[in-house]
C-alpha positions in Angstrom: -41.0 5.3 -16.2 -40.1 2.7 -13.6 -39.2 3.7 -10.0 -35.8 2.8 -8.6 -37.7 0.2 -6.4 -39.2 -1.4 -9.5 -35.9 -1.6 -11.2 -34.3 -3.1 -8.1 -37.1 -5.6 -7.5 -37.0 -6.8 -11.2 -33.2 -7.0 -11.3 -32.9 -9.0 -8.0 -35.8 -11.3 -8.9 -34.4 -12.1 -12.4 -30.6 -12.0 -11.8 -30.1 -13.0 -8.2 -33.1 -15.0 -7.2 -33.7 -16.4 -10.7 -37.4 -16.0 -10.2 -40.0 -15.5 -13.0 -42.6 -14.6 -10.4 -41.1 -11.3 -9.3 -39.6 -10.2 -6.0 -41.3 -12.1 -3.2 -40.3 -9.9 -0.3 -41.5 -6.6 1.1 -39.3 -3.7 0.2 -38.2 -3.3 3.8 -37.1 -7.0 4.1 -33.4 -7.2 5.1 -31.2 -8.7 2.4 -28.9 -10.1 5.1 -31.4 -11.4 7.5 -33.4 -13.1 4.8 -30.4 -14.5 2.8 -31.6 -12.6 -0.3 -28.2 -11.5 -1.4 -24.6 -12.4 -0.7 -21.3 -10.5 -1.0 -21.0 -11.2 -4.7 -24.5 -10.0 -5.3 -23.7 -6.7 -3.6 -21.0 -6.1 -6.2 -23.5 -7.0 -9.0 -26.0 -4.5 -7.5 -23.3 -1.8 -7.5 -22.5 -2.4 -11.1 -26.2 -2.5 -12.0 -26.9 0.8 -10.3 -23.9 2.5 -11.7 -24.8 1.4 -15.3 -28.5 2.0 -15.1 -28.7 5.1 -12.9 -25.5 6.9 -13.9 -24.2 7.1 -10.4 -20.7 6.3 -9.0 -20.7 4.3 -5.8 -17.6 4.5 -3.6 -16.3 1.5 -1.6 -17.0 3.3 1.6 -20.7 3.6 0.7 -21.2 -0.2 0.4 -22.5 -0.6 4.0 -25.6 -2.3 5.4 -27.3 1.1 5.9 -27.3 1.6 2.2 -27.5 -2.0 0.9 -29.7 -4.0 3.2 -33.2 -3.7 1.5 -34.9 -2.5 -1.6 -36.1 0.5 0.4 -32.6 1.5 1.7 -30.9 0.8 -1.6 -33.5 2.9 -3.5 -33.2 5.8 -1.0 -29.4 5.6 -1.3 -29.5 5.5 -5.1 -31.9 8.5 -5.3 -29.6 10.5 -3.0 -26.7 9.7 -5.3 -28.7 10.7 -8.3 -29.6 14.0 -6.8 -25.9 14.7 -6.3 -25.2 13.9 -10.0 -28.0 16.2 -11.2 -27.5 19.0 -8.6 -26.1 22.2 -10.1 -22.5 23.0 -9.2 -22.0 25.9 -6.9 
């Protein structure tokens, strides 16, 4: 099974950077500072995560703290997944 980071790197490399050589940045590299993604790509990433990880991302959650690197996005996605799989009280 692939990690969330692996899925994100592959998706960004193939569908945003159009690279056949993989994701060329460290996981901590800022999407904004490095020009890796733009606002349309953020929407694409939201759809990708919702479809592939079974999570629902609210508009208020689409902020740089959650969406500015592979690391921050994977951490956010895992947090959302844990809420989906957590037993209801």
